C-alpha positions as CSV (number, residue, x, y, z in Angstrom):
1,M,-32.7,-20.1,7.1
2,K,-34.5,-18.4,4.4
3,T,-32.9,-15.5,5.1
4,L,-29.5,-17.2,5.0
5,T,-30.3,-18.7,1.7
6,L,-31.6,-15.2,0.3
7,F,-28.8,-13.5,1.6
8,F,-26.1,-16.2,-0.4
9,L,-28.2,-16.1,-3.7
10,V,-27.5,-11.7,-3.4
11,L,-24.3,-12.2,-2.3
12,F,-23.8,-14.4,-5.3
13,A,-25.4,-12.4,-8.0
14,T,-23.1,-9.3,-7.2
15,L,-20.3,-11.5,-7.5
16,L,-20.8,-12.6,-10.6
17,T,-21.9,-9.0,-11.7
18,A,-19.1,-7.3,-10.1
19,N,-16.3,-5.7,-12.7
20,A,-13.5,-3.5,-11.7
21,Q,-13.4,0.2,-12.3
22,I,-9.3,-0.1,-12.8
23,T,-10.1,1.7,-16.5
24,K,-9.1,4.9,-18.1
25,G,-10.2,8.2,-16.1
26,N,-11.4,6.5,-13.0
27,W,-10.2,7.8,-9.7
28,M,-9.2,5.4,-7.0
29,V,-8.6,6.2,-3.3
30,G,-7.8,4.2,-0.2
31,G,-4.8,2.9,1.8
32,T,-3.0,0.4,2.7
33,G,-1.2,-0.8,6.8
34,N,1.7,-2.4,7.1
35,F,3.4,-3.9,10.1
36,Y,6.8,-4.9,10.0
37,S,9.8,-6.0,12.0
38,A,13.2,-4.1,10.6
39,Q,16.8,-4.0,11.1
40,L,18.7,-0.7,11.1
41,K,22.4,-0.9,10.1
42,N,25.2,1.8,10.1
43,D,28.7,2.0,10.4
44,N,28.8,2.3,14.1
45,M,25.6,-0.5,15.1
46,T,23.0,-2.7,14.6
47,S,19.6,-2.5,16.0
48,N,16.6,-4.6,15.8
49,G,12.9,-3.0,16.1
50,I,9.4,-3.5,15.2
51,G,7.0,-0.8,13.0
52,L,3.7,0.0,11.7
53,E,3.2,2.1,8.4
54,L,0.2,3.7,7.0
55,R,0.0,5.1,3.3
56,P,-3.6,6.3,2.4
57,N,-3.5,6.9,-1.5
58,L,-5.2,9.3,-3.9
59,G,-4.8,7.8,-7.6
60,Y,-5.6,8.6,-10.9
61,F,-5.8,5.7,-14.2
62,I,-4.3,7.4,-17.0
63,T,-4.6,4.2,-19.4
64,D,-7.1,1.0,-18.4
65,K,-5.0,-0.9,-15.7
66,F,-2.3,1.6,-15.1
67,A,-2.4,4.5,-12.2
68,M,-0.4,7.1,-11.4
69,G,-1.1,9.1,-7.6
70,M,0.2,10.2,-4.8
71,S,0.6,8.6,-0.9
72,P,1.3,10.6,2.2
73,L,3.4,8.1,5.1
74,F,2.6,7.9,8.7
75,A,5.0,5.8,9.9
76,Y,6.1,4.6,14.2
77,Y,9.6,2.8,14.9
78,K,10.5,1.2,17.9
79,P,14.1,0.3,18.3
80,E,14.5,-2.7,21.0
81,N,17.0,-0.4,22.6
82,G,15.9,3.0,21.8
83,I,14.0,5.9,21.2
84,S,10.7,5.4,18.9
85,V,10.6,7.8,16.3
86,I,7.7,8.8,14.3
87,S,7.8,9.2,10.3
88,Y,5.7,11.9,8.3
89,G,6.2,12.2,4.6
90,I,4.8,12.0,0.7
91,G,5.6,10.8,-2.6
92,P,4.3,9.8,-5.6
93,Y,3.8,6.2,-7.1
94,I,2.8,4.3,-9.9
95,R,0.3,1.5,-10.2
96,Y,-0.2,-1.8,-12.9
97,Y,-3.0,-4.3,-12.9
98,F,-2.0,-7.4,-14.8
99,L,-5.7,-9.3,-15.8
100,K,-8.5,-8.0,-17.7
101,P,-10.3,-5.3,-15.6
102,E,-13.3,-7.2,-15.5
103,N,-11.8,-9.9,-13.4
104,R,-13.3,-9.9,-9.8
105,I,-9.7,-11.3,-8.3
106,N,-6.8,-9.0,-10.4
107,V,-2.7,-9.3,-9.4
108,L,-1.5,-5.8,-9.0
109,S,2.6,-4.3,-8.9
110,H,3.4,-1.0,-7.2
111,V,6.3,1.1,-7.1
112,G,6.3,4.5,-5.2
113,Y,8.9,7.0,-4.0
114,S,8.6,9.0,-0.5
115,Y,10.6,12.2,1.1
116,F,10.1,11.8,4.5
117,G,11.3,13.3,8.2
118,D,10.9,12.5,11.0
119,N,10.2,14.0,14.9
120,R,14.2,13.0,16.0
121,A,16.4,14.7,13.6
122,N,16.2,17.3,10.5
123,D,17.6,15.5,8.4
124,K,15.1,14.3,5.0
125,S,15.2,10.5,4.0
126,T,13.7,9.1,1.4
127,A,12.6,5.6,0.5
128,L,11.6,3.3,-2.2
129,D,8.8,0.9,-2.2
130,F,8.1,-2.2,-4.1
131,R,4.5,-4.2,-3.5
132,A,3.0,-6.9,-5.5
133,G,0.0,-9.2,-4.8
134,P,-3.6,-10.1,-5.1
135,V,-6.9,-7.7,-5.3
136,V,-10.3,-8.9,-4.6
137,F,-13.3,-6.7,-5.9
138,F,-16.0,-7.1,-4.0
139,N,-17.8,-5.4,-6.4
140,S,-17.2,-2.5,-9.0
141,S,-15.9,-0.2,-6.6
142,V,-14.8,-2.0,-3.4
143,A,-11.3,-3.9,-3.3
144,L,-9.2,-5.3,-0.7
145,E,-5.0,-5.6,-1.2
146,M,-3.2,-8.3,0.0
147,T,0.4,-7.4,-0.8
148,L,4.5,-8.3,-0.6
149,N,6.0,-5.3,0.4
150,Y,9.9,-4.3,-0.5
151,N,11.2,-1.3,1.0
152,L,14.5,0.3,0.5
153,N,15.2,3.5,3.0
154,K,18.2,5.8,3.2
155,L,18.1,7.8,6.6
156,D,21.3,9.7,6.0
157,S,24.5,8.9,4.2
158,S,25.9,6.3,6.5
159,T,22.5,4.9,7.5
160,N,20.4,2.5,5.3
161,Y,17.7,-0.6,5.9
162,N,15.7,-2.6,4.1
163,I,12.1,-4.0,5.0
164,F,10.0,-7.0,4.3
165,S,6.3,-6.6,5.1
166,L,2.7,-8.2,4.3
167,G,0.3,-5.0,4.0
168,L,-3.4,-5.1,4.1
169,G,-5.2,-2.7,1.8
170,F,-8.5,-1.1,0.8
171,Q,-9.6,0.6,-2.0
172,I,-12.4,2.3,-3.4
173,H,-12.4,2.8,-7.5
174,L,-14.4,6.0,-8.7
175,E,-16.4,5.9,-11.9
176,K,-15.6,8.7,-14.5
């Protein structure tokens, strides 16, 4: 019982003293993962499927609460009546935190662009990625993100698809 009480006292003290490192000059490294259901439409057909997307990231805070960075993309998509697709790419992103840097809980918005290819075609594709949601800082460096995501994807001149998904991310904020 004493160990449990001590654990909660230490946890409470840590949470009271935590302040986020979302200030100018700090680095952020981490990533997000999304599981989604998508509908692919082009001129000839409509196809449903499921997918998994992983996006590691590296960012730098150019001002307090505002970061810019790069994010590779690794994705797997399996249509219900087709061959699975593995995609890979990279692109820039910008991110803004709305609340004060010292808050333990914050809200972020994120916009990213990706240029990617896949294992089936020589064509390169593009995507625009929007995310928003709460961030919980466990201490001054470690944060858990829960986001609602919307992706606009353009595969070629006649094929577009949009994805709504829930994302879960983990970030480490490094002090200057």
